[in-house]
C-alpha positions in Angstrom: -18.4 -60.9 41.8 -15.1 -59.0 41.4 -14.3 -58.5 37.7 -11.0 -56.8 38.4 -9.1 -60.1 38.2 -10.7 -61.0 34.9 -9.5 -57.7 33.5 -6.0 -58.2 34.9 -5.7 -61.5 33.2 -6.8 -60.1 29.8 -4.8 -56.8 29.8 -2.2 -58.1 27.3 -5.0 -59.5 25.1 -6.9 -56.3 25.1 -3.8 -54.2 24.3 -2.9 -56.5 21.4 -6.4 -56.6 20.0 -6.9 -52.8 20.3 -3.6 -51.9 18.6 -4.5 -54.3 15.8 -8.0 -52.8 15.4 -6.6 -49.3 15.4 -4.0 -50.1 12.7 -6.6 -51.9 10.5 -9.1 -49.0 10.8 -9.0 -47.3 7.4 -10.2 -44.0 8.9 -7.3 -43.8 11.3 -4.7 -42.8 8.7 -2.2 -41.4 11.2 -1.6 -44.9 12.8 -0.6 -46.6 9.5 3.1 -45.8 9.8 3.4 -45.9 13.6 5.2 -48.7 15.5 3.3 -51.0 17.8 4.7 -49.2 20.8 3.8 -45.8 19.4 0.1 -46.8 19.0 -0.1 -48.7 22.3 1.3 -45.7 24.3 0.2 -45.9 28.0 -2.8 -48.2 27.6 -1.4 -51.0 29.9 -1.1 -48.5 32.7 -4.6 -47.2 32.0 -6.1 -50.7 32.1 -4.3 -51.4 35.4 -5.8 -48.2 36.8 -9.2 -49.4 35.5 -8.6 -52.7 37.5 -8.5 -50.7 40.7 -11.8 -49.1 39.8 -13.4 -52.5 39.3 -11.9 -54.0 42.4 -14.0 -54.0 45.6 -10.9 -54.2 47.8 -8.3 -51.8 46.2 -8.3 -48.0 46.2 -9.2 -46.6 42.8 -6.1 -45.3 41.0 -7.8 -42.4 39.2 -4.6 -40.4 39.2 -2.8 -42.7 36.9 -5.8 -42.9 34.6 -5.9 -39.1 34.3 -2.2 -38.6 33.9 -1.9 -41.3 31.2 -4.9 -39.9 29.3 -3.4 -36.4 29.3 -0.1 -37.8 28.1 -2.0 -39.7 25.4 -3.6 -36.5 24.1 -0.2 -34.8 23.9 1.3 -37.7 22.1 -1.5 -38.0 19.5 -1.1 -34.3 18.8 2.6 -34.7 18.2 1.9 -37.8 15.9 -0.4 -35.7 13.8 -3.8 -37.3 14.7 -6.9 -35.3 14.1 -9.8 -35.3 16.6 -11.9 -37.7 14.7 -9.1 -40.3 14.7 -8.8 -40.1 18.5 -12.5 -40.5 19.0 -12.4 -43.7 16.8 -9.6 -45.0 18.9 -11.6 -44.7 22.1 -14.7 -46.2 20.4 -12.6 -49.2 19.4 -11.1 -49.5 22.9 -14.6 -49.6 24.4 -15.6 -52.4 22.0 -12.4 -54.4 22.6 -12.8 -54.2 26.4 -16.4 -55.3 26.5 -15.8 -58.0 23.9 -12.9 -59.4 26.0 -14.9 -59.3 29.3 -18.2 -60.4 27.9 -17.9 -64.0 29.0 -17.0 -63.0 32.5 -19.6 -60.3 32.8 -22.3 -62.8 31.9 -21.3 -64.9 34.9 -22.1 -62.1 37.4 -25.5 -60.9 38.6 -27.3 -58.2 36.8 -26.4 -55.7 39.5 -22.7 -56.7 39.4 -22.6 -56.6 35.6 -24.3 -53.2 35.5 -21.9 -51.8 38.1 -18.9 -53.0 36.0 -20.3 -51.6 32.7 -21.0 -48.2 34.3 -17.5 -48.1 35.9 -15.8 -49.0 32.6 -17.9 -46.4 30.7 -17.2 -43.8 33.3 -13.5 -44.5 33.1 -13.4 -44.3 29.2 -15.4 -41.1 29.3 -13.0 -39.6 31.7 -10.1 -40.8 29.5 -11.7 -39.1 26.4 -12.3 -35.9 28.3 -8.7 -35.7 29.6 -7.2 -36.8 26.3 -9.1 -34.1 24.3 -8.2 -31.5 26.9 -4.4 -32.0 26.5 -4.8 -32.6 22.7 -6.6 -29.2 22.3 -4.1 -27.4 24.5 -1.2 -28.9 22.5 -2.8 -27.8 19.2 -3.5 -24.3 20.6 0.2 -24.0 21.6 1.2 -25.1 18.2 -0.9 -22.4 16.6 0.5 -19.9 19.0 4.1 -21.0 18.2 3.2 -20.9 14.5 1.7 -17.4 14.8 4.9 -16.2 16.6 7.1 -17.8 13.9 5.0 -16.3 11.1 5.3 -12.9 12.8 9.1 -13.3 13.0 9.3 -14.5 9.5 7.2 -11.6 8.3 9.4 -9.2 10.1 12.5 -10.8 8.6 11.0 -10.7 5.1 10.1 -7.1 5.6 13.7 -6.4 6.7 15.1 -8.3 3.7 12.8 -6.4 1.3 13.8 -3.1 2.8 17.5 -4.1 2.6 16.9 -5.3 -1.0 15.3 -2.0 -1.9 18.1 -0.1 -0.2 20.7 -2.2 -2.1 19.0 -1.7 -5.4 18.7 2.1 -4.8 22.4 2.2 -3.8 23.4 0.1 -6.9 21.3 2.3 -9.2 22.9 5.5 -7.8 26.4 3.9 -8.2 25.6 3.0 -11.8 24.3 6.5 -12.7 27.7 8.2 -12.3 29.7 6.0 -14.8 26.7 6.0 -17.2 26.5 9.8 -17.1 30.3 9.8 -17.9 29.9 7.4 -20.8 27.0 9.3 -22.2 28.8 12.7 -21.8 32.1 11.5 -23.4 30.2 9.8 -26.2 28.3 12.9 -27.0 31.5 15.0 -26.9 33.3 12.6 -29.2 30.4 12.5 -31.6 30.3 16.2 -31.8 34.0 16.4 -32.4 33.9 13.8 -35.1 30.9 15.4 -36.8 32.7 18.7 -36.9 35.6 17.2 -38.8 35.3 17.6 -42.6 38.3 15.4 -43.6 37.6 11.7 -44.4 38.9 9.1 -42.0 38.9 5.4 -42.9 36.0 3.5 -41.2 34.9 6.8 -39.5 31.3 6.1 -40.4 31.4 2.6 -38.8 33.1 4.0 -35.7 30.5 6.7 -35.3 27.7 4.1 -35.6 29.3 2.0 -32.8 29.6 5.1 -30.6 26.0 6.1 -31.3 24.9 2.6 -30.4 26.8 2.9 -27.1 25.3 6.3 -26.5 21.7 5.1 -27.2 22.2 2.0 -25.0 23.7 4.1 -22.2 20.8 6.6 -22.4 18.3 3.8 -22.3 19.9 2.2 -19.3 20.1 5.5 -17.5 16.4 6.0 -18.2 15.6 2.6 -16.9 17.5 3.2 -13.7 15.8 6.6 -13.2 12.4 5.1 -13.8 13.1 2.1 -11.4 14.2 4.6 -8.8 11.0 6.6 -9.2 8.9 3.5 -8.6 11.0 2.4 -5.7 10.8 5.8 -4.0 7.0 5.8 -4.3 6.7 2.2 -3.0 8.8 2.9 0.1 7.1 6.2 0.8 10.2 8.4 0.4 8.8 10.4 -2.5 7.8 13.8 -1.1 5.6 16.6 -2.5 6.7 20.2 -2.9 3.4 22.1 -3.3 3.3 25.4 -5.1 0.9 27.4 -7.3 1.3 26.1 -10.8 0.3 27.6 -14.2 -1.2 24.5 -15.9 -1.2 26.0 -19.4 2.5 27.1 -19.2 3.5 23.7 -17.9 1.7 21.9 -20.8 3.2 24.3 -23.4 6.7 23.7 -22.0 6.3 19.9 -22.3 4.9 20.4 -25.9 8.0 22.4 -26.9 10.2 19.5 -25.7 8.2 16.7 -27.4 7.2 18.6 -30.6 10.3 17.5 -32.6 9.5 13.8 -31.9 6.0 14.3 -33.2 7.2 16.2 -36.3 9.7 13.5 -37.0 6.8 11.0 -37.4 4.6 13.6 -39.1 2.1 13.5 -36.3 -0.3 16.4 -35.6 0.2 17.6 -32.0 -2.8 19.6 -30.7 -3.4 21.3 -27.4 -6.8 22.5 -26.3 -7.1 24.3 -23.0 -9.6 26.9 -23.9 -12.8 24.9 -24.6 -15.0 22.6 -22.6 -15.9 20.1 -25.3 -16.2 17.0 -23.0 -19.6 16.5 -21.3 -17.9 16.4 -17.9 -16.1 19.7 -18.3 -17.5 22.8 -16.6 -15.2 25.3 -18.3 -11.8 25.8 -19.8 -8.6 24.8 -18.1 -7.9 26.5 -14.7 -5.3 29.3 -14.7 -3.6 28.0 -11.6 -3.6 24.9 -9.3 -1.8 24.1 -6.1 0.3 21.0 -6.8 3.8 19.7 -7.2 4.8 21.1 -10.5 7.7 18.8 -11.1 5.6 15.6 -10.6 2.8 17.1 -12.7 5.3 17.8 -15.4 6.5 14.1 -15.3 2.9 12.9 -15.7 2.2 15.1 -18.7 5.6 14.3 -20.2 5.2 10.6 -19.9 1.6 10.5 -21.2 2.4 12.6 -24.3 5.7 10.9 -25.1 4.0 7.5 -24.7 1.2 8.6 -27.1 3.8 9.8 -29.7 5.8 6.6 -29.3 2.9 4.3 -30.0 1.2 6.4 -32.8 2.4 5.9 -36.4 -0.1 8.2 -38.1 -2.7 10.7 -37.2 -2.0 12.7 -34.2 -2.0 13.3 -30.4 -4.5 15.7 -28.8 -4.0 17.1 -25.3 -7.1 18.6 -23.6 -7.4 20.3 -20.2 -10.5 21.6 -18.5 -12.1 22.4 -15.2 -14.5 19.9 -13.6 -17.1 20.1 -10.9 -16.3 19.5 -7.2 -13.0 21.6 -7.3 -11.3 19.2 -9.8 -9.6 19.5 -13.1 -8.5 17.1 -15.7 -5.9 16.6 -18.5 -6.5 14.1 -21.3 -4.1 12.7 -23.8 -5.8 11.1 -26.8 -3.9 9.4 -29.6 -4.7 7.5 -32.8 -2.2 4.8 -32.1 -2.2 1.0 -31.9 -4.6 0.9 -28.9 -4.6 -1.5 -25.9 -6.4 -4.8 -25.8 -9.0 -5.3 -23.1 -7.1 -8.1 -21.4 -4.0 -5.8 -21.2 -5.8 -2.8 -19.8 -6.0 -4.2 -16.3 -2.2 -4.5 -16.1 -1.1 -1.5 -18.1 -0.1 0.4 -15.0 1.9 -2.5 -13.5 5.7 -2.1 -13.4 7.6 -3.7 -16.4 4.3 -4.7 -18.1 4.2 -4.1 -21.8 1.0 -4.6 -23.8 0.9 -6.9 -26.8 3.5 -9.6 -27.6 7.3 -9.3 -27.7 7.3 -8.6 -31.5 5.4 -5.4 -30.9 7.7 -4.0 -28.2 9.4 -0.8 -29.1 13.2 -0.9 -28.5 13.2 2.0 -26.1 10.3 0.8 -24.0 11.0 -0.1 -20.4 7.5 -0.9 -19.2 7.8 1.7 -16.4 6.4 4.9 -17.9 2.8 4.3 -17.2 3.6 2.6 -13.8 5.3 5.9 -12.8 2.4 7.9 -14.1 -0.2 6.0 -12.1 1.8 6.3 -8.9 2.5 10.0 -9.4 -1.2 10.6 -10.0 -2.0 8.9 -6.7 0.7 10.9 -5.0 -1.1 14.1 -6.3 -4.3 12.7 -4.8 -5.8 12.1 -8.3 -7.0 9.2 -10.4 -6.2 8.1 -13.9 -8.7 6.6 -16.4 -8.1 4.7 -19.7 -10.4 4.3 -22.7 -8.8 2.3 -25.5 -9.6 0.3 -28.6 -7.2 -1.8 -30.6 -6.4 -0.1 -34.0 -8.3 3.0 -33.0 -6.3 4.6 -30.2 -6.2 5.4 -26.5 -7.2 8.2 -24.2 -5.6 8.6 -20.8 -7.4 11.0 -18.5 -5.9 12.2 -15.2 -8.2 13.9 -12.7 -6.7 16.1 -9.9 -8.0 18.3 -7.1 -7.5 22.0 -7.7 -5.6 22.1 -4.4 -3.5 19.1 -3.3 -3.6 18.7 0.4 -0.6 18.3 2.7 -0.3 15.1 4.8 -1.5 17.0 7.8 -4.6 18.4 6.0 -5.4 15.0 4.6 -5.3 13.4 8.1 -7.4 16.2 9.6 -10.0 15.8 6.9 -10.5 12.1 7.7 -10.6 12.6 11.5 
């Protein structure tokens, strides 16, 4: 018995029933919003090709079946189907075909029915294999395209970040000149007015206004300089100038600059470079180290000035000593407000300020410790913090006795 004619007569019914079954299947979400034509795709052509396979007189049209199955995989990928949804589609197709042909299959002999079932199963298996091949290739191409797009996007973002940093640096440099002029002229005017002994109406109020302009200008200039320091470190343009450095002299120079600030708050400022009181210390401070003296001075200046700024009573102690393994350390301990444990993890982040806004000091920028941490890394060291709220804080920077050049650092790792 030839079942090809039975299949030919029922092609429209099979297509209609299958589309309906697919759209009603709750696990094929992707088909819910597709049109009838979009779900049907090339099924009528596939069924006509299947007719030729069942026919005992026609030549099997495997080419059409393969081509339409490949197209089906591409289409389902474009429609957003996942692999499980496609598998369910073919499961439903198998059920609909056999359900529609069952009355006719029962009229044939067992051998004829078995032949027809095997051919239909073989055809559907081939359709599934071809469909998944094109579906997988389509998805792989999408991933490749997405990867290329992400690479291009990342390159563009990197370019924009670099351009943004360049623009900020340029803007900062442009702002520094007028700010320096404002600060310079304000200082000059203040000195002139303060030297005058005769009374001028509202002179006191005018001087207050000028002093406020001067303070704000100095604060803005400091913020710009600090932001530039962080930016130079982040983009790798901050270079080291290594030279033998007298640590004791450097610390004493910084103390001379900051001592008036400590005295104004009646704080005791102590420097200890001649004892090894800490358990980790081997001996007193080294006489000389190979480092960038300017960057080291910035670190010491920022740590001590920060300690003075956040200490209202008591004092600030600076200790320096030699450690094992050709290292040395400098510690700045204060009796200030301390830093809460939840803030300690972010204390070196740019623009982060511990506590709430009510506790912020007016001249705080949130960049001082960020600069310190980056300069310490630049000098191939590490910084440690021990702090307790209401008790005080201790910042300890540990450095090598001899900072390596880039070439030396690379050769030591090779």
